[in-house]
Each structure stands twice: as C-alpha cells, then as structure tokens.
C-alpha positions as a Markdown table, in Angstrom:
| # | Residue | x | y | z |
|---|---|---|---|---|
| 1 | Unk | 206.7 | 195.1 | 300.6 |
| 2 | Unk | 203.4 | 193.0 | 300.9 |
| 3 | Unk | 203.2 | 190.2 | 298.3 |
| 4 | Unk | 199.8 | 189.0 | 297.5 |
| 5 | Unk | 199.2 | 185.6 | 295.7 |
| 6 | Unk | 196.3 | 184.6 | 293.6 |
| 7 | Unk | 195.4 | 181.0 | 293.2 |
| 8 | Unk | 192.6 | 179.8 | 290.7 |
| 9 | Unk | 190.6 | 176.7 | 290.9 |
| 10 | Unk | 188.2 | 175.7 | 288.0 |
| 11 | Unk | 185.6 | 173.0 | 288.5 |
| 12 | Unk | 184.5 | 170.3 | 286.2 |
| 13 | Unk | 181.1 | 170.9 | 284.5 |
| 14 | Unk | 178.4 | 169.9 | 287.0 |
| 15 | Unk | 174.7 | 170.1 | 287.3 |
| 16 | Unk | 173.8 | 171.7 | 289.6 |
| 17 | Unk | 177.2 | 173.8 | 289.3 |
| 18 | Unk | 179.6 | 173.1 | 291.9 |
| 19 | Unk | 180.6 | 175.1 | 295.0 |
| 20 | Unk | 184.3 | 175.6 | 295.6 |
| 21 | Unk | 186.0 | 175.6 | 299.1 |
| 22 | Unk | 189.4 | 176.5 | 299.9 |
| 23 | Unk | 191.5 | 174.8 | 302.7 |
| 24 | Unk | 195.0 | 175.3 | 304.2 |
| 25 | Unk | 196.4 | 172.0 | 305.1 |
| 26 | Unk | 197.9 | 172.5 | 308.6 |
| 27 | Unk | 201.0 | 170.6 | 307.6 |
| 28 | Unk | 199.2 | 167.0 | 308.5 |
| 29 | Unk | 198.4 | 165.7 | 304.9 |
| 30 | Unk | 196.6 | 162.7 | 306.1 |
| 31 | Unk | 194.3 | 164.5 | 308.8 |
| 32 | Unk | 191.8 | 166.8 | 307.3 |
| 33 | Unk | 190.1 | 167.8 | 310.6 |
| 34 | Unk | 192.6 | 170.2 | 311.4 |
| 35 | Unk | 192.5 | 172.1 | 307.9 |
| 36 | Unk | 191.7 | 175.9 | 307.9 |
| 37 | Unk | 189.0 | 176.9 | 305.8 |
| 38 | Unk | 190.0 | 179.9 | 303.5 |
| 39 | Unk | 187.0 | 180.5 | 301.6 |
| 40 | Unk | 186.2 | 183.8 | 303.0 |
| 41 | Unk | 189.2 | 185.1 | 301.1 |
| 42 | Unk | 187.9 | 184.0 | 297.5 |
| 43 | Unk | 185.7 | 185.2 | 294.8 |
| 44 | Unk | 183.7 | 182.8 | 292.7 |
| 45 | Unk | 181.6 | 182.9 | 289.6 |
| 46 | Unk | 179.6 | 180.4 | 287.5 |
| 47 | Unk | 179.2 | 180.2 | 283.8 |
| 48 | Unk | 177.6 | 177.4 | 282.0 |
| 49 | Unk | 177.8 | 175.1 | 284.9 |
| 50 | Unk | 181.5 | 175.4 | 285.6 |
| 51 | Unk | 182.6 | 177.4 | 288.7 |
| 52 | Unk | 185.7 | 179.4 | 288.8 |
| 53 | Unk | 187.2 | 180.4 | 292.1 |
| 54 | Unk | 190.1 | 182.7 | 292.8 |
| 55 | Unk | 191.7 | 182.7 | 296.4 |
| 56 | Unk | 193.6 | 186.0 | 297.3 |
| 57 | Unk | 196.0 | 185.3 | 300.0 |
| 58 | Unk | 199.0 | 187.3 | 301.7 |
| 59 | Unk | 201.6 | 184.4 | 302.7 |
| 60 | Unk | 203.1 | 185.0 | 306.0 |
| 61 | Unk | 205.8 | 182.7 | 307.8 |
| 62 | Unk | 203.0 | 180.6 | 309.3 |
| 63 | Unk | 202.3 | 179.3 | 305.8 |
| 64 | Unk | 205.7 | 178.2 | 305.0 |
| 65 | Unk | 205.6 | 174.6 | 303.8 |
| 66 | Unk | 201.7 | 174.3 | 304.0 |
| 67 | Unk | 199.6 | 173.3 | 301.2 |
| 68 | Unk | 196.3 | 174.9 | 299.8 |
| 69 | Unk | 193.9 | 173.1 | 298.0 |
| 70 | Unk | 190.3 | 173.5 | 296.8 |
| 71 | Unk | 187.2 | 171.1 | 297.3 |
| 72 | Unk | 184.4 | 171.0 | 295.0 |
| 73 | Unk | 181.0 | 169.9 | 295.6 |
| 74 | Unk | 177.6 | 170.0 | 294.0 |
| 75 | Unk | 175.5 | 167.7 | 296.5 |
| 76 | Unk | 175.8 | 164.7 | 294.4 |
| 77 | Unk | 179.7 | 164.2 | 294.6 |
| 78 | Unk | 182.8 | 165.8 | 295.8 |
| 79 | Unk | 186.1 | 166.4 | 294.0 |
| 80 | Unk | 189.5 | 167.3 | 295.9 |
| 81 | Unk | 192.0 | 169.1 | 293.7 |
| 82 | Unk | 194.7 | 166.9 | 292.3 |
| 83 | Unk | 197.1 | 169.6 | 292.9 |
| 84 | Unk | 198.4 | 171.2 | 295.9 |
| 85 | Unk | 200.0 | 174.6 | 296.1 |
| 86 | Unk | 203.0 | 174.6 | 298.7 |
| 87 | Unk | 204.1 | 177.9 | 300.1 |
| 88 | Unk | 207.8 | 178.6 | 300.4 |
| 89 | Unk | 207.7 | 181.8 | 302.3 |
| 90 | Unk | 211.0 | 183.7 | 302.8 |
| 91 | Unk | 211.2 | 186.1 | 305.6 |
| 92 | Unk | 213.1 | 189.3 | 305.7 |
| 93 | Unk | 214.9 | 190.0 | 308.9 |
C-alpha cells in the first residue's frame, strides 16, 4: 500500500503575487544549504494576489524525522513558513 501525503501552503496577499517554493530540511534545522527543493512535486494557483500551493509527496523511510516547509517570495520580501511538518514514517517489514 502506497500512502500519499498532501501538504497545503497559502501565502499572504502580495503585489506582485508571491511564488511558493517547498523544501525538505535535511535534518539540520540551522543549515539551509543542504535543504532539498521539492517544488517539482507541487501545483500552485494564484487568485486575487494570494498564492496557494499543494505539495504531493510519498513519504519513505529516508523522510523519517525530516521537516518540510514552504518559502514565499514576491521579489520584495521573503517569508519562511512558521509551521514545519515533521514526517513520522513507519516501515513495514
């Protein structure tokens, strides 16, 4: 059985409308240089200067204990999500 997770990120109003990028923290919270860009696995839409992005991911054992977060930018400012999703992946032997 394959389990798929959907994680939602909604931006604040921005002009121009923000773009959203998704990252997997490589279990080093204070070091962003090793984070993995997951944006290829998302779909985004913008309505009235608010961007909504949905990340689709199939967790594996390598994600256990890792955090996923979204990052918003519109060229004038950046916002890092204030909530991190932590994966608790149970493996079946």
